[in-house]
C-alpha positions in Angstrom: 137.2 37.1 -62.9 137.3 40.1 -60.1 135.2 39.2 -57.5 131.8 40.1 -56.4 131.0 40.4 -60.0 129.0 38.1 -62.1 129.5 36.9 -65.0 129.3 39.5 -68.1 125.5 40.2 -70.1 125.3 38.9 -72.9 124.4 41.2 -76.1 121.5 39.4 -77.6 121.5 38.9 -81.4 119.6 38.7 -84.4 117.0 41.8 -83.7 118.3 44.5 -84.3 117.4 48.2 -81.9 114.5 49.7 -84.4 112.9 46.2 -85.1 112.1 45.9 -81.0 110.7 49.7 -80.8 108.4 48.6 -84.0 107.5 44.9 -82.3 106.8 46.7 -79.3 104.7 49.4 -81.0 102.4 46.7 -82.6 101.5 44.6 -79.1 97.7 44.6 -78.5 96.9 46.9 -75.5 96.1 45.4 -72.1 92.2 44.6 -71.5 90.8 47.6 -69.4 91.3 47.0 -65.2 88.7 46.5 -63.3 88.3 50.1 -61.9 88.3 51.5 -65.3 85.4 49.0 -66.0 83.8 49.7 -62.9 84.1 53.4 -64.1 82.4 53.1 -67.3 79.6 50.8 -65.3 78.8 53.5 -63.0 78.3 56.0 -65.6 76.1 53.6 -68.0 74.3 53.7 -64.6 74.3 57.0 -63.6 72.8 57.9 -67.5 69.6 55.3 -67.0 68.9 56.4 -63.5 69.3 60.1 -65.0 66.7 59.3 -67.7 64.5 57.2 -65.8 64.0 60.5 -63.5 63.5 63.1 -66.3 61.1 60.9 -67.5 59.2 60.5 -63.9 59.4 64.5 -63.8 58.0 64.5 -67.6 55.0 62.6 -66.3 54.7 64.2 -62.9 54.1 67.7 -64.9 51.7 66.2 -67.6 49.3 65.0 -64.3 50.0 68.2 -63.0 48.5 70.2 -65.9 46.1 67.5 -66.4 44.9 68.2 -62.7 45.0 72.1 -63.4 42.7 71.8 -66.4 40.3 69.5 -64.8 40.6 72.1 -62.2 39.6 75.0 -64.7 36.7 73.0 -66.0 35.4 72.5 -62.7 35.6 76.0 -61.6 34.1 77.2 -65.3 31.3 74.8 -64.7 30.8 76.6 -61.1 30.3 79.6 -62.4 28.4 78.1 -65.0 26.2 77.0 -62.5 26.1 80.4 -60.5 25.3 82.1 -63.6 22.4 80.2 -64.2 21.2 80.7 -61.1 21.0 84.5 -61.8 20.0 87.3 -59.7 16.7 88.6 -59.3 17.0 90.7 -62.1 18.3 87.1 -64.2 15.5 84.9 -62.5 12.8 85.7 -65.1 9.5 85.6 -63.6 6.1 84.1 -66.0 4.1 87.1 -67.0 1.5 87.8 -64.5 -2.0 88.0 -65.6 -4.0 91.2 -65.3 -6.9 90.9 -66.7 -8.9 89.7 -63.3 -6.2 92.9 -61.4 -6.9 96.0 -60.6 -4.6 98.9 -60.0 -5.3 100.7 -56.0 -2.3 103.1 -56.6 -5.0 106.4 -56.8 -6.4 104.8 -53.5 -3.3 105.6 -51.6 -1.2 108.3 -50.7 2.2 108.7 -52.6 5.0 110.4 -50.8 8.9 110.7 -51.5 11.8 111.3 -49.4 13.1 113.9 -52.2 12.5 114.8 -55.2 13.5 117.7 -58.2 11.2 120.1 -59.5 8.9 118.4 -61.6 10.2 115.0 -61.2 8.0 113.8 -58.4 5.0 111.7 -57.4 3.1 112.6 -60.6 5.8 111.6 -63.2 6.2 108.5 -61.1 2.4 108.0 -61.3 1.8 109.0 -65.0 1.4 105.7 -67.2 4.0 107.4 -70.0 7.5 106.1 -68.7 8.9 108.4 -70.1 8.1 110.4 -66.7 9.7 109.7 -64.0 10.9 110.0 -60.0 14.0 112.0 -59.7 15.3 112.1 -56.2 17.4 114.6 -54.7 19.2 113.8 -51.4 20.9 110.9 -50.0 20.4 107.7 -49.9 18.8 105.6 -49.3 15.9 107.1 -51.3 12.2 106.0 -50.1 8.5 106.0 -51.4 5.9 105.5 -49.3 2.7 104.3 -50.9 -0.2 104.7 -47.3 -3.5 103.0 -47.8 -6.0 104.5 -45.8 -7.9 100.8 -45.4 -6.1 97.2 -45.5 -5.8 96.2 -48.9 -4.7 92.7 -50.1 -2.1 93.7 -52.8 -1.0 89.9 -55.0 0.9 91.9 -57.7 4.0 95.2 -58.0 6.0 95.9 -60.7 8.3 98.9 -61.7 9.5 100.3 -64.5 13.4 100.9 -65.0 15.7 101.9 -67.9 18.7 101.4 -67.9 19.6 102.8 -71.3 18.2 106.1 -70.7 18.7 106.7 -67.1 22.6 105.0 -66.6 24.0 105.8 -63.4 20.4 107.0 -61.8 19.5 103.3 -62.6 18.9 101.8 -59.1 20.5 98.4 -58.9 19.3 97.9 -55.6 15.8 97.7 -54.3 14.1 96.8 -51.0 10.5 96.4 -50.9 8.7 96.8 -47.0 5.1 96.5 -45.9 3.1 96.9 -42.5 0.8 98.5 -40.7 2.6 102.0 -40.4 6.0 103.0 -40.0 7.5 101.5 -36.9 6.2 97.8 -37.6 7.8 97.7 -41.6 9.4 94.6 -42.7 11.0 93.8 -45.4 9.3 91.2 -48.1 11.7 91.6 -51.3 14.8 92.4 -52.2 16.2 92.8 -55.8 19.2 93.3 -57.7 20.0 94.5 -61.1 22.4 94.7 -63.3 21.0 96.7 -66.6 17.5 96.5 -65.9 15.3 97.7 -68.6 11.2 97.4 -68.5 8.6 96.3 -66.3 10.0 94.6 -63.2 7.5 92.2 -61.6 8.5 91.9 -57.7 8.0 88.0 -56.8 4.7 87.7 -53.6 5.2 84.6 -53.2 4.4 83.0 -49.7 4.2 86.3 -48.2 1.7 84.6 -46.0 -1.4 85.9 -46.6 -5.0 85.2 -48.1 -5.4 81.7 -48.8 -2.9 81.3 -51.5 -0.5 82.5 -49.2 0.8 85.0 -51.8 -1.4 87.9 -50.9 0.5 91.0 -49.4 -2.2 92.4 -46.7 -0.7 96.0 -45.3 -1.7 99.8 -44.6 1.5 101.2 -45.7 3.9 100.1 -49.0 7.4 101.3 -48.8 10.2 101.1 -51.7 13.6 102.2 -50.5 16.5 102.3 -53.2 19.8 101.6 -51.8 22.1 101.7 -54.6 22.3 102.9 -57.5 24.6 101.9 -60.7 28.1 103.0 -61.3 27.8 104.9 -57.5 25.4 107.0 -58.6 23.9 109.4 -56.1 20.3 110.0 -57.6 18.2 107.7 -58.7 15.1 107.7 -61.2 12.1 105.2 -61.5 9.9 105.3 -64.6 6.8 103.6 -63.1 5.4 101.7 -60.1 2.1 100.0 -60.2 -0.3 98.1 -57.3 -2.7 95.7 -57.7 -5.8 93.9 -55.8 -7.5 91.3 -57.4 -10.8 92.1 -58.7 -13.1 89.6 -57.9 -16.2 91.5 -58.2 -16.2 92.0 -62.0 -19.9 91.7 -63.6 -21.2 91.2 -60.0 -24.2 92.8 -59.1 -24.7 94.9 -55.4 -27.8 93.3 -54.0 -30.1 95.6 -52.2 -30.4 93.6 -49.1 -26.3 94.0 -49.3 -26.6 97.9 -49.6 -29.3 98.3 -46.8 -32.2 99.6 -49.7 -35.7 97.7 -49.5 -35.8 95.9 -53.0 -38.0 97.1 -55.5 -37.6 100.6 -54.8 -36.2 102.9 -57.1 -33.0 103.4 -54.9 -32.8 99.5 -55.1 -33.5 99.8 -59.2 -30.8 102.5 -59.5 -28.2 99.9 -57.5 -28.5 96.8 -59.3 -29.7 98.6 -62.6 -32.3 97.1 -63.6 -35.8 98.7 -63.0 -38.7 98.4 -60.7 -40.3 95.4 -63.0 -36.8 93.9 -63.2 -35.6 94.8 -66.7 -32.6 95.7 -67.5 -31.7 99.7 -67.6 -29.1 102.1 -68.3 -27.3 104.7 -66.4 -26.8 107.7 -68.0 -23.4 106.8 -69.4 -24.7 104.1 -71.1 -23.6 101.3 -68.8 -25.1 99.2 -66.4 -24.2 99.5 -62.8 -23.6 95.8 -62.4 -21.0 96.0 -65.1 -19.0 98.7 -63.1 -15.6 97.0 -61.6 -16.0 97.4 -57.8 -14.3 95.7 -54.8 -14.9 93.7 -52.3 -15.4 95.5 -49.3 -15.5 92.0 -47.2 -12.2 91.6 -49.3 -10.9 94.7 -48.3 -10.8 94.5 -44.4 -10.1 91.4 -43.0 -6.7 89.5 -42.9 -4.3 91.5 -40.8 -1.1 89.9 -42.1 2.5 90.5 -43.3 4.8 88.2 -43.2 
Protein backbone atom coordinates (compact mmCIF):
# COMPACT_ATOMS: atom_id res chain seq x y z
CA UNK A 1 0.00 0.00 0.00
CA UNK A 2 1.45 3.35 -0.95
CA UNK A 3 2.27 5.66 1.98
CA UNK A 4 -0.22 8.42 3.20
CA UNK A 5 -3.22 6.71 1.61
CA UNK A 6 -6.08 5.26 3.54
CA UNK A 7 -7.87 2.06 2.92
CA UNK A 8 -9.58 1.82 -0.45
CA UNK A 9 -13.24 2.98 -0.64
CA UNK A 10 -15.79 0.30 -0.96
CA UNK A 11 -18.73 0.83 -3.35
CA UNK A 12 -22.08 0.20 -1.66
CA UNK A 13 -23.81 -2.79 -2.95
CA UNK A 14 -27.44 -3.83 -3.27
CA UNK A 15 -28.91 -0.33 -4.40
CA UNK A 16 -28.50 1.31 -7.71
CA UNK A 17 -28.29 5.11 -8.27
CA UNK A 18 -31.88 5.50 -9.55
CA UNK A 19 -33.18 3.73 -6.45
CA UNK A 20 -31.25 6.05 -4.16
CA UNK A 21 -32.65 9.11 -5.90
CA UNK A 22 -36.22 7.78 -5.52
CA UNK A 23 -35.65 7.08 -1.81
CA UNK A 24 -34.33 10.60 -1.28
CA UNK A 25 -37.40 12.12 -2.98
CA UNK A 26 -39.80 10.17 -0.75
CA UNK A 27 -38.26 11.31 2.54
CA UNK A 28 -40.50 13.34 4.96
CA UNK A 29 -39.62 17.07 4.80
CA UNK A 30 -38.05 18.41 7.97
CA UNK A 31 -40.27 20.45 10.37
CA UNK A 32 -40.21 24.24 9.96
CA UNK A 33 -37.44 25.97 11.79
CA UNK A 34 -37.98 28.08 14.84
CA UNK A 35 -37.40 31.24 12.80
CA UNK A 36 -40.08 30.29 10.29
CA UNK A 37 -42.51 29.47 13.11
CA UNK A 38 -41.74 32.82 14.77
CA UNK A 39 -42.41 34.68 11.53
CA UNK A 40 -45.72 32.90 11.05
CA UNK A 41 -46.71 33.68 14.64
CA UNK A 42 -45.87 37.38 14.21
CA UNK A 43 -47.94 37.53 11.02
CA UNK A 44 -50.92 36.08 12.90
CA UNK A 45 -50.52 38.58 15.73
CA UNK A 46 -50.24 41.49 13.30
CA UNK A 47 -53.37 40.38 11.48
CA UNK A 48 -55.35 40.16 14.75
CA UNK A 49 -54.02 43.55 15.86
CA UNK A 50 -55.00 45.12 12.56
CA UNK A 51 -58.50 43.69 12.90
CA UNK A 52 -58.78 45.13 16.42
CA UNK A 53 -57.55 48.55 15.25
CA UNK A 54 -59.98 48.58 12.33
CA UNK A 55 -62.86 47.58 14.63
CA UNK A 56 -61.95 50.34 17.11
CA UNK A 57 -61.72 52.87 14.26
CA UNK A 58 -65.15 51.84 13.01
CA UNK A 59 -66.55 52.23 16.54
CA UNK A 60 -65.02 55.72 16.80
CA UNK A 61 -66.53 56.73 13.45
CA UNK A 62 -69.94 55.47 14.55
CA UNK A 63 -69.64 57.42 17.83
CA UNK A 64 -68.64 60.58 15.92
CA UNK A 65 -71.63 60.18 13.60
CA UNK A 66 -73.93 59.69 16.59
CA UNK A 67 -72.44 62.77 18.31
CA UNK A 68 -72.92 64.84 15.15
CA UNK A 69 -76.53 63.66 14.91
CA UNK A 70 -77.08 64.60 18.56
CA UNK A 71 -75.54 68.04 17.96
CA UNK A 72 -77.74 68.54 14.89
CA UNK A 73 -80.79 67.56 16.93
CA UNK A 74 -79.79 70.03 19.67
CA UNK A 75 -79.30 72.78 17.09
CA UNK A 76 -82.68 71.99 15.56
CA UNK A 77 -84.25 72.13 19.03
CA UNK A 78 -82.55 75.48 19.69
CA UNK A 79 -83.81 76.82 16.36
CA UNK A 80 -87.31 75.65 17.19
CA UNK A 81 -87.07 77.32 20.60
CA UNK A 82 -85.91 80.55 18.97
CA UNK A 83 -88.74 80.31 16.46
CA UNK A 84 -91.17 79.75 19.30
CA UNK A 85 -89.85 82.84 21.05
CA UNK A 86 -90.20 84.73 17.80
CA UNK A 87 -90.09 88.37 16.94
CA UNK A 88 -92.50 91.04 17.87
CA UNK A 89 -94.42 90.23 14.77
CA UNK A 90 -94.85 86.53 15.62
CA UNK A 91 -95.81 87.18 19.22
CA UNK A 92 -99.59 87.26 18.98
CA UNK A 93 -101.26 89.64 21.42
CA UNK A 94 -104.71 88.99 22.76
CA UNK A 95 -107.39 90.92 20.86
CA UNK A 96 -108.02 94.31 22.43
CA UNK A 97 -111.58 95.16 23.39
CA UNK A 98 -112.28 98.52 21.75
CA UNK A 99 -115.81 98.85 23.10
CA UNK A 100 -114.78 101.10 26.00
CA UNK A 101 -112.09 102.97 24.06
CA UNK A 102 -112.29 106.09 21.94
CA UNK A 103 -110.10 106.93 18.96
CA UNK A 104 -108.55 110.35 19.71
CA UNK A 105 -106.50 110.97 16.57
CA UNK A 106 -108.88 113.75 15.60
CA UNK A 107 -107.74 115.71 18.68
CA UNK A 108 -104.13 115.88 17.44
CA UNK A 109 -102.14 117.62 14.75
CA UNK A 110 -100.56 115.10 12.35
CA UNK A 111 -97.39 115.78 10.36
CA UNK A 112 -95.06 113.58 8.31
CA UNK A 113 -91.42 114.09 7.33
CA UNK A 114 -92.16 113.65 3.59
CA UNK A 115 -95.09 112.53 1.45
CA UNK A 116 -95.98 111.88 -2.17
CA UNK A 117 -98.71 114.17 -3.53
CA UNK A 118 -102.09 112.70 -2.60
CA UNK A 119 -100.53 110.19 -0.20
CA UNK A 120 -100.17 112.23 2.96
CA UNK A 121 -101.87 112.50 6.35
CA UNK A 122 -105.41 112.57 4.94
CA UNK A 123 -104.89 109.23 3.24
CA UNK A 124 -103.31 107.78 6.36
CA UNK A 125 -106.19 108.95 8.58
CA UNK A 126 -108.87 107.70 6.21
CA UNK A 127 -110.73 104.59 7.37
CA UNK A 128 -110.23 103.05 3.91
CA UNK A 129 -107.11 100.85 4.14
CA UNK A 130 -106.74 100.98 0.35
CA UNK A 131 -105.33 104.47 0.91
CA UNK A 132 -101.92 105.00 2.48
CA UNK A 133 -99.21 107.43 3.46
CA UNK A 134 -96.22 107.16 1.10
CA UNK A 135 -92.98 108.82 2.09
CA UNK A 136 -90.78 110.66 -0.39
CA UNK A 137 -87.30 111.08 1.05
CA UNK A 138 -84.45 109.51 3.01
CA UNK A 139 -84.90 107.23 6.01
CA UNK A 140 -85.93 107.31 8.77
CA UNK A 141 -89.44 108.36 7.83
CA UNK A 142 -91.20 110.22 10.65
CA UNK A 143 -94.83 110.57 11.65
CA UNK A 144 -95.59 113.06 14.44
CA UNK A 145 -98.89 113.15 16.33
CA UNK A 146 -99.03 116.26 18.53
CA UNK A 147 -101.83 116.72 21.10
CA UNK A 148 -102.60 120.17 22.47
CA UNK A 149 -102.91 118.76 25.99
CA UNK A 150 -101.70 115.73 27.90
CA UNK A 151 -103.54 112.59 26.82
CA UNK A 152 -103.73 109.13 28.43
CA UNK A 153 -103.11 106.69 25.56
CA UNK A 154 -104.10 103.10 26.32
CA UNK A 155 -103.90 101.52 22.87
CA UNK A 156 -102.18 102.07 19.50
CA UNK A 157 -102.53 100.05 16.33
CA UNK A 158 -101.39 100.38 12.72
CA UNK A 159 -102.29 98.73 9.42
CA UNK A 160 -99.65 97.23 7.09
CA UNK A 161 -100.09 95.09 3.97
CA UNK A 162 -97.07 93.24 2.56
CA UNK A 163 -99.12 91.63 -0.21
CA UNK A 164 -100.02 95.00 -1.71
CA UNK A 165 -96.89 97.02 -0.82
CA UNK A 166 -93.97 94.54 -1.03
CA UNK A 167 -90.73 96.58 -0.83
CA UNK A 168 -92.67 99.58 0.56
CA UNK A 169 -93.62 97.53 3.64
CA UNK A 170 -91.87 98.57 6.88
CA UNK A 171 -89.82 95.84 8.54
CA UNK A 172 -88.80 97.87 11.58
CA UNK A 173 -90.75 100.56 13.40
CA UNK A 174 -90.04 102.39 16.64
CA UNK A 175 -92.49 104.38 18.76
CA UNK A 176 -91.48 107.34 20.94
CA UNK A 177 -93.39 109.70 23.21
CA UNK A 178 -92.76 112.80 25.29
CA UNK A 179 -93.79 116.34 26.06
CA UNK A 180 -92.00 117.72 22.98
CA UNK A 181 -89.39 116.81 20.36
CA UNK A 182 -86.64 117.46 22.92
CA UNK A 183 -87.51 114.74 25.44
CA UNK A 184 -88.79 111.84 23.31
CA UNK A 185 -88.32 108.39 24.81
CA UNK A 186 -88.70 105.10 22.91
CA UNK A 187 -91.29 102.75 24.41
CA UNK A 188 -91.75 100.16 21.63
CA UNK A 189 -89.64 98.67 18.81
CA UNK A 190 -91.35 96.36 16.32
CA UNK A 191 -89.87 94.10 13.63
CA UNK A 192 -91.83 92.43 10.83
CA UNK A 193 -91.37 89.89 8.04
CA UNK A 194 -94.54 89.98 5.95
CA UNK A 195 -97.18 91.84 7.99
CA UNK A 196 -100.78 92.09 6.87
CA UNK A 197 -103.66 93.66 8.78
CA UNK A 198 -104.04 95.62 12.01
CA UNK A 199 -101.04 95.28 14.33
CA UNK A 200 -101.34 96.16 18.03
CA UNK A 201 -98.54 98.03 19.80
CA UNK A 202 -97.82 96.64 23.26
CA UNK A 203 -98.03 99.34 25.95
CA UNK A 204 -97.52 96.99 28.89
CA UNK A 205 -95.34 98.58 31.55
CA UNK A 206 -95.03 102.05 30.00
CA UNK A 207 -95.51 103.42 33.50
CA UNK A 208 -98.55 105.71 33.51
CA UNK A 209 -101.98 105.36 35.07
CA UNK A 210 -103.17 103.15 37.89
CA UNK A 211 -102.43 99.99 35.88
CA UNK A 212 -98.98 101.10 34.75
CA UNK A 213 -99.96 100.51 31.12
CA UNK A 214 -101.14 104.00 30.20
CA UNK A 215 -98.95 106.26 28.09
CA UNK A 216 -99.31 109.94 29.00
CA UNK A 217 -97.78 112.33 26.50
CA UNK A 218 -98.26 115.43 24.37
CA UNK A 219 -96.29 114.08 21.41
CA UNK A 220 -96.30 110.62 19.84
CA UNK A 221 -93.74 109.85 17.12
CA UNK A 222 -93.47 106.85 14.77
CA UNK A 223 -90.15 106.17 13.03
CA UNK A 224 -89.86 103.87 10.03
CA UNK A 225 -86.23 102.70 10.12
CA UNK A 226 -86.22 99.88 7.54
CA UNK A 227 -88.32 98.55 4.67
CA UNK A 228 -88.65 95.14 3.07
CA UNK A 229 -85.88 94.36 0.54
CA UNK A 230 -84.10 97.59 1.56
CA UNK A 231 -86.86 99.66 -0.02
CA UNK A 232 -86.40 103.42 0.18
CA UNK A 233 -89.91 104.79 0.70
CA UNK A 234 -92.63 103.32 2.87
CA UNK A 235 -96.39 102.71 2.96
CA UNK A 236 -98.49 102.87 6.13
CA UNK A 237 -102.19 102.28 5.52
CA UNK A 238 -103.63 103.19 8.89
CA UNK A 239 -102.74 104.36 12.40
CA UNK A 240 -105.13 104.75 15.31
CA UNK A 241 -104.63 106.05 18.85
CA UNK A 242 -107.09 105.23 21.63
CA UNK A 243 -107.92 106.56 25.10
CA UNK A 244 -110.18 104.97 27.67
CA UNK A 245 -113.71 106.35 27.52
CA UNK A 246 -115.15 105.82 31.00
CA UNK A 247 -117.71 108.59 30.68
CA UNK A 248 -120.12 106.84 28.30
CA UNK A 249 -123.61 107.20 29.75
CA UNK A 250 -122.45 109.52 32.56
CA UNK A 251 -124.41 112.74 33.03
CA UNK A 252 -122.66 116.06 33.41
CA UNK A 253 -123.66 117.48 36.80
CA UNK A 254 -124.68 121.16 36.73
CA UNK A 255 -122.34 121.96 39.64
CA UNK A 256 -119.36 120.57 37.67
CA UNK A 257 -120.19 122.88 34.78
CA UNK A 258 -120.73 125.95 36.96
CA UNK A 259 -124.42 126.17 35.98
CA UNK A 260 -127.08 126.89 38.59
CA UNK A 261 -129.23 123.83 39.34
CA UNK A 262 -132.80 123.99 38.06
CA UNK A 263 -132.06 126.57 35.40
CA UNK A 264 -132.70 126.20 31.71
CA UNK A 265 -128.93 126.00 31.12
CA UNK A 266 -128.69 123.15 33.60
CA UNK A 267 -131.52 121.36 31.85
CA UNK A 268 -129.76 121.73 28.51
CA UNK A 269 -126.48 120.46 29.99
CA UNK A 270 -127.98 117.42 31.69
CA UNK A 271 -130.58 116.47 29.10
CA UNK A 272 -133.28 116.78 31.76
CA UNK A 273 -136.14 119.27 31.86
CA UNK A 274 -136.50 121.83 34.60
CA UNK A 275 -138.93 119.41 36.28
CA UNK A 276 -136.37 116.59 36.13
CA UNK A 277 -138.00 114.68 33.30
CA UNK A 278 -135.91 113.35 30.40
CA UNK A 279 -135.87 115.40 27.24
CA UNK A 280 -134.20 114.97 23.86
CA UNK A 281 -131.94 117.36 22.07
CA UNK A 282 -132.35 118.39 18.47
CA UNK A 283 -130.51 115.32 17.17
CA UNK A 284 -132.87 112.98 18.98
CA UNK A 285 -130.21 111.81 21.49
CA UNK A 286 -130.03 112.72 25.15
CA UNK A 287 -126.97 114.68 26.17
CA UNK A 288 -126.37 112.12 28.94
CA UNK A 289 -125.78 109.43 26.30
CA UNK A 290 -123.15 111.38 24.38
CA UNK A 291 -119.66 109.95 25.10
CA UNK A 292 -117.16 112.43 26.46
CA UNK A 293 -113.65 112.12 27.89
CA UNK A 294 -113.18 113.00 31.52
CA UNK A 295 -111.46 116.38 31.71
CA UNK A 296 -109.61 115.46 34.91
CA UNK A 297 -108.25 112.28 33.39
CA UNK A 298 -106.91 114.24 30.44
CA UNK A 299 -104.79 116.61 32.48
CA UNK A 300 -103.20 114.66 35.35
CA UNK A 301 -100.13 112.50 35.76
CA UNK A 302 -97.27 113.64 33.55
CA UNK A 303 -95.45 110.35 33.00
CA UNK A 304 -93.52 108.93 30.07
CA UNK A 305 -91.28 106.00 30.95
